[in-house]
C-alpha positions as a printed Julia matrix, in Angstrom:
88×3 Matrix{Float64}:
 123.83  198.6   160.74
 125.06  200.81  158.0
 123.8   204.34  157.92
 124.17  206.43  154.81
 123.52  210.09  154.46
 123.16  211.45  150.97
 122.26  214.87  149.36
 120.74  214.94  145.92
 120.3   218.25  143.92
 116.95  217.92  142.15
 116.34  218.89  138.48
 113.05  220.33  137.02
 111.2   220.58  140.26
 110.23  223.31  142.81
 112.32  221.5   145.39
 116.0   222.13  145.06
 117.47  219.32  147.13
 116.58  215.96  148.86
 118.35  214.75  151.96
 118.24  211.08  152.49
 119.24  208.84  155.4
 119.3   205.07  154.85
 119.93  202.07  157.08
 121.13  199.59  154.5
 118.4   199.6   151.93
 115.69  200.88  154.32
 114.73  204.57  154.25
 115.32  206.13  157.61
 114.34  209.67  156.62
 113.74  211.92  153.71
 113.72  215.76  153.67
 112.89  217.83  150.7
 114.39  221.37  150.52
 111.74  223.63  148.91
 108.84  222.38  146.99
 105.14  222.03  148.09
 105.59  221.76  151.94
 102.67  219.56  152.62
 103.13  217.28  149.71
 106.79  216.76  150.26
 106.32  216.14  153.94
 103.63  213.6   153.06
 105.76  211.76  150.58
 108.64  211.72  153.17
 106.39  210.34  155.88
 104.95  207.63  153.58
 108.3   206.26  152.42
 109.83  206.15  155.91
 110.66  202.54  156.78
 110.3   201.3   153.18
 112.95  199.56  151.07
 114.5   201.87  148.62
 113.74  199.54  145.62
 110.03  199.5   146.45
 109.89  203.35  146.61
 111.74  203.59  143.32
 109.34  201.15  141.58
 106.31  203.11  142.94
 107.54  206.65  142.36
 109.59  206.48  139.12
 108.04  208.34  136.24
 105.45  210.41  138.16
 105.0   213.79  136.45
 103.98  217.1   138.0
 101.62  218.94  135.64
 103.35  219.43  132.25
 106.82  218.87  133.7
 108.66  215.66  132.72
 109.38  214.95  136.35
 108.09  215.6   140.02
 109.46  215.61  143.48
 108.42  211.94  143.97
 110.1   211.08  140.64
 113.29  212.93  141.8
 113.28  210.94  144.96
 113.19  207.77  142.92
 116.14  209.07  140.87
 118.13  209.99  144.07
 117.44  206.52  145.51
 118.48  204.86  142.3
 121.86  206.71  142.39
 122.29  205.81  146.09
 121.51  202.14  145.55
 123.78  202.06  142.42
 126.69  203.53  144.4
 126.16  201.0   147.23
 126.3   198.08  144.85
 129.72  199.04  143.34
């Protein structure tokens, strides 16, 4: 089993950072630093145990109000970076 811990500094959201733990391509845990507490905890709970690519497909492009991004979209960006690094 390959465990990976990754920290991503968010851009354009109330949350400031996302802390990811993956086992291969499966999400073991997600923690948002800052942001809407209930919403970010809900997103983190929903994606636990999912494949990273599925989460990316589902969350990529979601906007928050008039912002061009959101906490879920930033999670997709973070996972895309992690998966890109793992493939190299």
